[in-house]
PAGUGU-261144 format. One record per atom (N, C-alpha, C): residue number from 0; residue in one letter; atom name; x, y, z. Coordinates in steps of 0.001 Angstrom, whole numbers. Example, Ala and Ser with C-alpha at 12.3 -4.5 7.8 and 13.67 -1.06 7.14 Angstrom:
# residues 2
+-----+--------+-------+---------+---------+---------+
: num : residu : atome :       u :       v :       w :
+-----+--------+-------+---------+---------+---------+
:   0 :      A :     N :   13190 :   -5690 :    7800 :
:   0 :      A :    CA :   12300 :   -4500 :    7800 :
:   0 :      A :     C :   13200 :   -3300 :    7800 :
:   1 :      S :     N :   12850 :   -2250 :    7080 :
:   1 :      S :    CA :   13670 :   -1060 :    7140 :
:   1 :      S :     C :   12900 :      30 :    7870 :
+-----+--------+-------+---------+---------+---------+
//
This chain:
# residues 124
+-----+--------+-------+---------+---------+---------+
: num : residu : atome :       u :       v :       w :
+-----+--------+-------+---------+---------+---------+
:   0 :      M :     N :   -9006 :   11680 :   10304 :
:   0 :      M :    CA :   -9211 :   10419 :    9617 :
:   0 :      M :     C :   -7898 :    9952 :    8991 :
:   1 :      K :     N :   -7715 :    8658 :    9000 :
:   1 :      K :    CA :   -6509 :    8082 :    8422 :
:   1 :      K :     C :   -6644 :    7996 :    6905 :
:   2 :      I :     N :   -5530 :    8259 :    6229 :
:   2 :      I :    CA :   -5489 :    8241 :    4767 :
:   2 :      I :     C :   -4719 :    7011 :    4309 :
:   3 :      I :     N :   -5316 :    6263 :    3381 :
:   3 :      I :    CA :   -4645 :    5122 :    2774 :
:   3 :      I :     C :   -4596 :    5335 :    1267 :
:   4 :      L :     N :   -3401 :    5182 :     718 :
:   4 :      L :    CA :   -3187 :    5283 :    -721 :
:   4 :      L :     C :   -3221 :    3872 :   -1305 :
:   5 :      V :     N :   -4143 :    3638 :   -2224 :
:   5 :      V :    CA :   -4256 :    2354 :   -2904 :
:   5 :      V :     C :   -3562 :    2503 :   -4252 :
:   6 :      A :     N :   -2469 :    1759 :   -4415 :
:   6 :      A :    CA :   -1649 :    1868 :   -5625 :
:   6 :      A :     C :   -1682 :     552 :   -6390 :
:   7 :      D :     N :   -2379 :     572 :   -7515 :
:   7 :      D :    CA :   -2504 :    -621 :   -8350 :
:   7 :      D :     C :   -2859 :    -159 :   -9753 :
:   8 :      D :     N :   -2327 :    -813 :  -10763 :
:   8 :      D :    CA :   -2650 :    -419 :  -12132 :
:   8 :      D :     C :   -3982 :    -999 :  -12596 :
:   9 :      A :     N :   -4578 :   -1907 :  -11822 :
:   9 :      A :    CA :   -5868 :   -2499 :  -12174 :
:   9 :      A :     C :   -7011 :   -1710 :  -11528 :
:  10 :      P :     N :   -7852 :   -1061 :  -12333 :
:  10 :      P :    CA :   -8957 :    -277 :  -11779 :
:  10 :      P :     C :   -9881 :   -1076 :  -10868 :
:  11 :      V :     N :  -10117 :   -2353 :  -11179 :
:  11 :      V :    CA :  -11035 :   -3150 :  -10359 :
:  11 :      V :     C :  -10455 :   -3385 :   -8957 :
:  12 :      I :     N :   -9154 :   -3581 :   -8857 :
:  12 :      I :    CA :   -8523 :   -3758 :   -7541 :
:  12 :      I :     C :   -8643 :   -2464 :   -6737 :
:  13 :      R :     N :   -8378 :   -1334 :   -7389 :
:  13 :      R :    CA :   -8508 :     -42 :   -6693 :
:  13 :      R :     C :   -9944 :     177 :   -6228 :
:  14 :      K :     N :  -10909 :    -174 :   -7061 :
:  14 :      K :    CA :  -12321 :      27 :   -6715 :
:  14 :      K :     C :  -12722 :    -833 :   -5518 :
:  15 :      V :     N :  -12337 :   -2103 :   -5535 :
:  15 :      V :    CA :  -12670 :   -3007 :   -4428 :
:  15 :      V :     C :  -12003 :   -2529 :   -3141 :
:  16 :      A :     N :  -10709 :   -2212 :   -3223 :
:  16 :      A :    CA :   -9985 :   -1742 :   -2037 :
:  16 :      A :     C :  -10593 :    -447 :   -1508 :
:  17 :      R :     N :  -10934 :     467 :   -2405 :
:  17 :      R :    CA :  -11540 :    1741 :   -1995 :
:  17 :      R :     C :  -12824 :    1486 :   -1206 :
:  18 :      R :     N :  -13684 :     655 :   -1762 :
:  18 :      R :    CA :  -14976 :     386 :   -1112 :
:  18 :      R :     C :  -14768 :    -245 :     275 :
:  19 :      L :     N :  -13900 :   -1234 :     357 :
:  19 :      L :    CA :  -13643 :   -1893 :    1644 :
:  19 :      L :     C :  -13060 :    -921 :    2663 :
:  20 :      L :     N :  -12066 :    -151 :    2244 :
:  20 :      L :    CA :  -11403 :     776 :    3168 :
:  20 :      L :     C :  -12312 :    1920 :    3596 :
:  21 :      Q :     N :  -13109 :    2437 :    2677 :
:  21 :      Q :    CA :  -14049 :    3494 :    3043 :
:  21 :      Q :     C :  -15082 :    2978 :    4037 :
:  22 :      D :     N :  -15533 :    1731 :    3843 :
:  22 :      D :    CA :  -16473 :    1126 :    4790 :
:  22 :      D :     C :  -15851 :     967 :    6172 :
:  23 :      M :     N :  -14520 :     879 :    6220 :
:  23 :      M :    CA :  -13803 :     775 :    7493 :
:  23 :      M :     C :  -13502 :    2146 :    8097 :
:  24 :      G :     N :  -13854 :    3213 :    7375 :
:  24 :      G :    CA :  -13681 :    4559 :    7907 :
:  24 :      G :     C :  -12438 :    5298 :    7456 :
:  25 :      F :     N :  -11711 :    4759 :    6477 :
:  25 :      F :    CA :  -10512 :    5418 :    5981 :
:  25 :      F :     C :  -10836 :    6382 :    4840 :
:  26 :      V :     N :  -10003 :    7397 :    4694 :
:  26 :      V :    CA :  -10013 :    8239 :    3504 :
:  26 :      V :     C :   -9102 :    7540 :    2505 :
:  27 :      V :     N :   -9578 :    7347 :    1288 :
:  27 :      V :    CA :   -8823 :    6585 :     298 :
:  27 :      V :     C :   -8474 :    7468 :    -885 :
:  28 :      V :     N :   -7209 :    7416 :   -1285 :
:  28 :      V :    CA :   -6749 :    8031 :   -2523 :
:  28 :      V :     C :   -6151 :    6924 :   -3374 :
:  29 :      E :     N :   -6070 :    7162 :   -4666 :
:  29 :      E :    CA :   -5613 :    6113 :   -5573 :
:  29 :      E :     C :   -4449 :    6593 :   -6424 :
:  30 :      A :     N :   -3621 :    5625 :   -6822 :
:  30 :      A :    CA :   -2528 :    5879 :   -7756 :
:  30 :      A :     C :   -2454 :    4704 :   -8714 :
:  31 :      E :     N :   -2155 :    5011 :   -9968 :
:  31 :      E :    CA :   -2096 :    3978 :  -10998 :
:  31 :      E :     C :    -660 :    3607 :  -11360 :
:  32 :      T :     N :     298 :    4481 :  -11041 :
:  32 :      T :    CA :    1696 :    4225 :  -11373 :
:  32 :      T :     C :    2578 :    4451 :  -10147 :
:  33 :      G :     N :    3760 :    3888 :  -10202 :
:  33 :      G :    CA :    4719 :    4090 :   -9121 :
:  33 :      G :     C :    5098 :    5553 :   -8967 :
:  34 :      D :     N :    5228 :    6249 :  -10081 :
:  34 :      D :    CA :    5570 :    7673 :  -10039 :
:  34 :      D :     C :    4494 :    8490 :   -9323 :
:  35 :      E :     N :    3221 :    8137 :   -9533 :
:  35 :      E :    CA :    2125 :    8826 :   -8846 :
:  35 :      E :     C :    2194 :    8595 :   -7340 :
:  36 :      V :     N :    2574 :    7392 :   -6936 :
:  36 :      V :    CA :    2690 :    7075 :   -5512 :
:  36 :      V :     C :    3742 :    7971 :   -4865 :
:  37 :      V :     N :    4916 :    8041 :   -5478 :
:  37 :      V :    CA :    6011 :    8846 :   -4930 :
:  37 :      V :     C :    5614 :   10317 :   -4876 :
:  38 :      A :     N :    5001 :   10823 :   -5929 :
:  38 :      A :    CA :    4589 :   12231 :   -5965 :
:  38 :      A :     C :    3572 :   12523 :   -4856 :
:  39 :      F :     N :    2604 :   11642 :   -4674 :
:  39 :      F :    CA :    1607 :   11865 :   -3628 :
:  39 :      F :     C :    2258 :   11862 :   -2253 :
:  40 :      C :     N :    3116 :   10894 :   -2015 :
:  40 :      C :    CA :    3760 :   10779 :    -700 :
:  40 :      C :     C :    4647 :   11985 :    -393 :
:  41 :      R :     N :    5284 :   12540 :   -1405 :
:  41 :      R :    CA :    6096 :   13750 :   -1191 :
:  41 :      R :     C :    5232 :   14917 :    -734 :
:  42 :      D :     N :    4039 :   15024 :   -1301 :
:  42 :      D :    CA :    3153 :   16156 :   -1002 :
:  42 :      D :     C :    2316 :   15948 :     253 :
:  43 :      N :     N :    1909 :   14710 :     520 :
:  43 :      N :    CA :     994 :   14438 :    1626 :
:  43 :      N :     C :    1153 :   12982 :    2052 :
:  44 :      M :     N :    2086 :   12715 :    2954 :
:  44 :      M :    CA :    2378 :   11333 :    3354 :
:  44 :      M :     C :    1131 :   10691 :    3962 :
:  45 :      P :     N :     654 :    9588 :    3358 :
:  45 :      P :    CA :    -518 :    8905 :    3913 :
:  45 :      P :     C :    -124 :    8090 :    5145 :
:  46 :      D :     N :   -1118 :    7592 :    5840 :
:  46 :      D :    CA :    -866 :    6710 :    6972 :
:  46 :      D :     C :    -424 :    5333 :    6499 :
:  47 :      A :     N :    -882 :    4954 :    5299 :
:  47 :      A :    CA :    -536 :    3642 :    4758 :
:  47 :      A :     C :    -635 :    3660 :    3233 :
:  48 :      V :     N :     110 :    2734 :    2618 :
:  48 :      V :    CA :      49 :    2520 :    1175 :
:  48 :      V :     C :    -163 :    1036 :     938 :
:  49 :      L :     N :   -1192 :     697 :     161 :
:  49 :      L :    CA :   -1363 :    -661 :    -349 :
:  49 :      L :     C :    -727 :    -640 :   -1721 :
:  50 :      L :     N :     424 :   -1266 :   -1865 :
:  50 :      L :    CA :    1243 :   -1146 :   -3070 :
:  50 :      L :     C :    1322 :   -2464 :   -3826 :
:  51 :      D :     N :     836 :   -2463 :   -5055 :
:  51 :      D :    CA :     928 :   -3637 :   -5915 :
:  51 :      D :     C :    2394 :   -3905 :   -6232 :
:  52 :      Y :     N :    2745 :   -5167 :   -6337 :
:  52 :      Y :    CA :    4142 :   -5523 :   -6569 :
:  52 :      Y :     C :    4612 :   -5192 :   -7981 :
:  53 :      D :     N :    3704 :   -5024 :   -8925 :
:  53 :      D :    CA :    4098 :   -4792 :  -10321 :
:  53 :      D :     C :    3430 :   -3531 :  -10851 :
:  54 :      M :     N :    4007 :   -2388 :  -10494 :
:  54 :      M :    CA :    3445 :   -1102 :  -10911 :
:  54 :      M :     C :    4106 :    -623 :  -12200 :
:  55 :      P :     N :    3336 :      28 :  -13070 :
:  55 :      P :    CA :    3949 :     641 :  -14247 :
:  55 :      P :     C :    4754 :    1878 :  -13829 :
:  56 :      G :     N :    5686 :    2263 :  -14668 :
:  56 :      G :    CA :    6543 :    3402 :  -14327 :
:  56 :      G :     C :    7606 :    2939 :  -13353 :
:  57 :      M :     N :    7747 :    3640 :  -12268 :
:  57 :      M :    CA :    8736 :    3282 :  -11253 :
:  57 :      M :     C :    8384 :    1934 :  -10632 :
:  58 :      K :     N :    9348 :    1041 :  -10532 :
:  58 :      K :    CA :    9147 :    -281 :   -9939 :
:  58 :      K :     C :    8766 :    -155 :   -8468 :
:  59 :      S :     N :    7963 :   -1090 :   -7996 :
:  59 :      S :    CA :    7462 :   -1051 :   -6619 :
:  59 :      S :     C :    8586 :   -1048 :   -5584 :
:  60 :      I :     N :    9623 :   -1834 :   -5817 :
:  60 :      I :    CA :   10759 :   -1863 :   -4887 :
:  60 :      I :     C :   11387 :    -484 :   -4806 :
:  61 :      D :     N :   11503 :     203 :   -5928 :
:  61 :      D :    CA :   12070 :    1559 :   -5944 :
:  61 :      D :     C :   11136 :    2554 :   -5257 :
:  62 :      V :     N :    9822 :    2358 :   -5423 :
:  62 :      V :    CA :    8838 :    3211 :   -4745 :
:  62 :      V :     C :    9010 :    3094 :   -3231 :
:  63 :      I :     N :    9150 :    1862 :   -2745 :
:  63 :      I :    CA :    9336 :    1646 :   -1309 :
:  63 :      I :     C :   10603 :    2350 :    -833 :
:  64 :      G :     N :   11675 :    2220 :   -1585 :
:  64 :      G :    CA :   12927 :    2874 :   -1230 :
:  64 :      G :     C :   12815 :    4387 :   -1210 :
:  65 :      E :     N :   12106 :    4942 :   -2177 :
:  65 :      E :    CA :   11903 :    6397 :   -2225 :
:  65 :      E :     C :   11116 :    6875 :   -1001 :
:  66 :      I :     N :   10036 :    6165 :    -693 :
:  66 :      I :    CA :    9221 :    6546 :     463 :
:  66 :      I :     C :   10041 :    6446 :    1746 :
:  67 :      A :     N :   10849 :    5405 :    1856 :
:  67 :      A :    CA :   11652 :    5187 :    3066 :
:  67 :      A :     C :   12606 :    6344 :    3346 :
:  68 :      H :     N :   12991 :    7085 :    2322 :
:  68 :      H :    CA :   13926 :    8197 :    2489 :
:  68 :      H :     C :   13243 :    9552 :    2632 :
:  69 :      M :     N :   11928 :    9573 :    2674 :
:  69 :      M :    CA :   11192 :   10828 :    2835 :
:  69 :      M :     C :   11114 :   11198 :    4315 :
:  70 :      P :     N :   11019 :   12497 :    4611 :
:  70 :      P :    CA :   11007 :   12949 :    6009 :
:  70 :      P :     C :    9941 :   12314 :    6894 :
:  71 :      D :     N :    8743 :   12090 :    6391 :
:  71 :      D :    CA :    7654 :   11536 :    7207 :
:  71 :      D :     C :    7474 :   10034 :    7022 :
:  72 :      A :     N :    8497 :    9359 :    6512 :
:  72 :      A :    CA :    8382 :    7934 :    6190 :
:  72 :      A :     C :    7993 :    7092 :    7392 :
:  73 :      G :     N :    8404 :    7478 :    8580 :
:  73 :      G :    CA :    8127 :    6694 :    9769 :
:  73 :      G :     C :    6657 :    6573 :   10106 :
:  74 :      M :     N :    5845 :    7514 :    9615 :
:  74 :      M :    CA :    4411 :    7457 :    9913 :
:  74 :      M :     C :    3628 :    6635 :    8900 :
:  75 :      C :     N :    4270 :    6189 :    7823 :
:  75 :      C :    CA :    3577 :    5480 :    6739 :
:  75 :      C :     C :    3928 :    3996 :    6752 :
:  76 :      K :     N :    2910 :    3166 :    6780 :
:  76 :      K :    CA :    3070 :    1720 :    6686 :
:  76 :      K :     C :    2817 :    1305 :    5240 :
:  77 :      I :     N :    3655 :     431 :    4720 :
:  77 :      I :    CA :    3501 :     -34 :    3342 :
:  77 :      I :     C :    3135 :   -1510 :    3362 :
:  78 :      L :     N :    1969 :   -1810 :    2799 :
:  78 :      L :    CA :    1494 :   -3181 :    2676 :
:  78 :      L :     C :    1695 :   -3590 :    1217 :
:  79 :      Y :     N :    2655 :   -4464 :    1004 :
:  79 :      Y :    CA :    3055 :   -4922 :    -328 :
:  79 :      Y :     C :    2081 :   -6000 :    -786 :
:  80 :      C :     N :    1384 :   -5773 :   -1901 :
:  80 :      C :    CA :     321 :   -6668 :   -2357 :
:  80 :      C :     C :     742 :   -7410 :   -3621 :
:  81 :      T :     N :     501 :   -8712 :   -3628 :
:  81 :      T :    CA :     868 :   -9531 :   -4773 :
:  81 :      T :     C :    -172 :  -10620 :   -4998 :
:  82 :      S :     N :    -265 :  -11090 :   -6229 :
:  82 :      S :    CA :   -1206 :  -12165 :   -6536 :
:  82 :      S :     C :    -528 :  -13534 :   -6505 :
:  83 :      E :     N :     783 :  -13540 :   -6300 :
:  83 :      E :    CA :    1535 :  -14787 :   -6226 :
:  83 :      E :     C :    2439 :  -14751 :   -5002 :
:  84 :      L :     N :    2726 :  -15910 :   -4467 :
:  84 :      L :    CA :    3638 :  -16006 :   -3331 :
:  84 :      L :     C :    5065 :  -15954 :   -3871 :
:  85 :      L :     N :    5614 :  -14752 :   -3916 :
:  85 :      L :    CA :    6948 :  -14524 :   -4462 :
:  85 :      L :     C :    7903 :  -14200 :   -3312 :
:  86 :      I :     N :    8471 :  -15224 :   -2728 :
:  86 :      I :    CA :    9298 :  -15057 :   -1541 :
:  86 :      I :     C :   10465 :  -14107 :   -1783 :
:  87 :      S :     N :   11145 :  -14236 :   -2909 :
:  87 :      S :    CA :   12303 :  -13371 :   -3179 :
:  87 :      S :     C :   11867 :  -11910 :   -3303 :
:  88 :      E :     N :   10730 :  -11660 :   -3954 :
:  88 :      E :    CA :   10234 :  -10290 :   -4081 :
:  88 :      E :     C :    9787 :   -9738 :   -2727 :
:  89 :      M :     N :    9135 :  -10567 :   -1936 :
:  89 :      M :    CA :    8679 :  -10142 :    -614 :
:  89 :      M :     C :    9873 :   -9816 :     283 :
:  90 :      T :     N :   10920 :  -10605 :     181 :
:  90 :      T :    CA :   12130 :  -10348 :     959 :
:  90 :      T :     C :   12758 :   -9026 :     541 :
:  91 :      R :     N :   12835 :   -8793 :    -754 :
:  91 :      R :    CA :   13380 :   -7522 :   -1257 :
:  91 :      R :     C :   12529 :   -6345 :    -781 :
:  92 :      A :     N :   11216 :   -6518 :    -810 :
:  92 :      A :    CA :   10320 :   -5442 :    -379 :
:  92 :      A :     C :   10494 :   -5156 :    1108 :
:  93 :      K :     N :   10616 :   -6199 :    1898 :
:  93 :      K :    CA :   10803 :   -6030 :    3347 :
:  93 :      K :     C :   12118 :   -5299 :    3631 :
:  94 :      R :     N :   13175 :   -5695 :    2940 :
:  94 :      R :    CA :   14476 :   -5025 :    3105 :
:  94 :      R :     C :   14421 :   -3564 :    2676 :
:  95 :      A :     N :   13591 :   -3278 :    1680 :
:  95 :      A :    CA :   13466 :   -1900 :    1190 :
:  95 :      A :     C :   12643 :   -1027 :    2127 :
:  96 :      G :     N :   11803 :   -1669 :    2976 :
:  96 :      G :    CA :   11018 :    -884 :    3920 :
:  96 :      G :     C :    9544 :   -1220 :    4007 :
:  97 :      A :     N :    9093 :   -2281 :    3317 :
:  97 :      A :    CA :    7688 :   -2674 :    3423 :
:  97 :      A :     C :    7387 :   -3142 :    4845 :
:  98 :      S :     N :    6200 :   -2813 :    5315 :
:  98 :      S :    CA :    5783 :   -3178 :    6676 :
:  98 :      S :     C :    5131 :   -4547 :    6738 :
:  99 :      G :     N :    4544 :   -4988 :    5612 :
:  99 :      G :    CA :    3851 :   -6266 :    5586 :
:  99 :      G :     C :    3459 :   -6637 :    4169 :
: 100 :      F :     N :    2763 :   -7767 :    4046 :
: 100 :      F :    CA :    2401 :   -8318 :    2743 :
: 100 :      F :     C :     951 :   -8786 :    2749 :
: 101 :      M :     N :     347 :   -8773 :    1553 :
: 101 :      M :    CA :   -1016 :   -9276 :    1423 :
: 101 :      M :     C :   -1171 :   -9897 :      41 :
: 102 :      L :     N :   -1728 :  -11107 :      11 :
: 102 :      L :    CA :   -1998 :  -11766 :   -1257 :
: 102 :      L :     C :   -3344 :  -11304 :   -1809 :
: 103 :      K :     N :   -3415 :  -11160 :   -3129 :
: 103 :      K :    CA :   -4663 :  -10841 :   -3808 :
: 103 :      K :     C :   -5202 :  -12128 :   -4420 :
: 104 :      P :     N :   -6491 :  -12298 :   -4532 :
: 104 :      P :    CA :   -7538 :  -11359 :   -4131 :
: 104 :      P :     C :   -7726 :  -11367 :   -2614 :
: 105 :      F :     N :   -8308 :  -10289 :   -2129 :
: 105 :      F :    CA :   -8558 :  -10168 :    -697 :
: 105 :      F :     C :   -9994 :   -9722 :    -468 :
: 106 :      N :     N :  -10452 :   -9929 :     764 :
: 106 :      N :    CA :  -11782 :   -9479 :    1153 :
: 106 :      N :     C :  -11636 :   -8602 :    2400 :
: 107 :      R :     N :  -12751 :   -8184 :    2959 :
: 107 :      R :    CA :  -12709 :   -7289 :    4119 :
: 107 :      R :     C :  -11978 :   -7931 :    5309 :
: 108 :      K :     N :  -12260 :   -9210 :    5561 :
: 108 :      K :    CA :  -11637 :   -9895 :    6690 :
: 108 :      K :     C :  -10120 :   -9956 :    6528 :
: 109 :      I :     N :   -9659 :  -10361 :    5360 :
: 109 :      I :    CA :   -8223 :  -10450 :    5098 :
: 109 :      I :     C :   -7579 :   -9069 :    5187 :
: 110 :      L :     N :   -8208 :   -8074 :    4576 :
: 110 :      L :    CA :   -7671 :   -6718 :    4595 :
: 110 :      L :     C :   -7578 :   -6185 :    6026 :
: 111 :      S :     N :   -8615 :   -6370 :    6805 :
: 111 :      S :    CA :   -8610 :   -5925 :    8205 :
: 111 :      S :     C :   -7489 :   -6593 :    8990 :
: 112 :      Q :     N :   -7357 :   -7896 :    8790 :
: 112 :      Q :    CA :   -6316 :   -8651 :    9494 :
: 112 :      Q :     C :   -4926 :   -8165 :    9106 :
: 113 :      K :     N :   -4685 :   -7960 :    7830 :
: 113 :      K :    CA :   -3363 :   -7524 :    7368 :
: 113 :      K :     C :   -3052 :   -6109 :    7834 :
: 114 :      L :     N :   -4051 :   -5239 :    7825 :
: 114 :      L :    CA :   -3834 :   -3884 :    8339 :
: 114 :      L :     C :   -3436 :   -3931 :    9809 :
: 115 :      A :     N :   -4142 :   -4749 :   10582 :
: 115 :      A :    CA :   -3840 :   -4873 :   12013 :
: 115 :      A :     C :   -2445 :   -5455 :   12230 :
: 116 :      E :     N :   -2091 :   -6487 :   11477 :
: 116 :      E :    CA :    -767 :   -7103 :   11596 :
: 116 :      E :     C :     340 :   -6116 :   11256 :
: 117 :      T :     N :      53 :   -5204 :   10350 :
: 117 :      T :    CA :    1032 :   -4225 :    9897 :
: 117 :      T :     C :    1125 :   -3033 :   10856 :
: 118 :      G :     N :     179 :   -2954 :   11774 :
: 118 :      G :    CA :     211 :   -1856 :   12742 :
: 118 :      G :     C :    -635 :    -668 :   12337 :
: 119 :      I :     N :   -1548 :    -876 :   11400 :
: 119 :      I :    CA :   -2441 :     183 :   10959 :
: 119 :      I :     C :   -3757 :      23 :   11721 :
: 120 :      E :     N :   -4019 :     958 :   12612 :
: 120 :      E :    CA :   -5256 :     884 :   13394 :
: 120 :      E :     C :   -6450 :    1128 :   12491 :
: 121 :      L :     N :   -7478 :     331 :   12691 :
: 121 :      L :    CA :   -8688 :     512 :   11913 :
: 121 :      L :     C :   -9357 :    1808 :   12320 :
: 122 :      A :     N :   -9841 :    2540 :   11339 :
: 122 :      A :    CA :  -10450 :    3850 :   11588 :
: 122 :      A :     C :  -11824 :    3717 :   12231 :
: 123 :      A :     N :  -12545 :    2668 :   11868 :
: 123 :      A :    CA :  -13898 :    2481 :   12412 :
: 123 :      A :     C :  -14154 :    1028 :   12712 :
+-----+--------+-------+---------+---------+---------+
//
């Protein structure tokens, strides 16, 4: 089963994403801070990370850079999530190693489409 790490400091976003992704057949783990994301990826690189653009602790851009330098980074797709269309931030994230972007709020259709566009095969 594919593992997706949902990284957001808002519990409601993590809960919604978890429910949608589990319904799609993914194993979901959660992180509340950028530091938690990096620690998890070092120990067990997920297939994908849904990463909020404004994480507490380590900044999201730095999280992307850290993941990009890990040995298994090539197997992990990073979907950079934001509630605003921030072109400069999205450009920085892409340069750092993000695979794609998704605006919040999202639903199952949007999430499925963005996962597919990013190259993350749906589990079910």
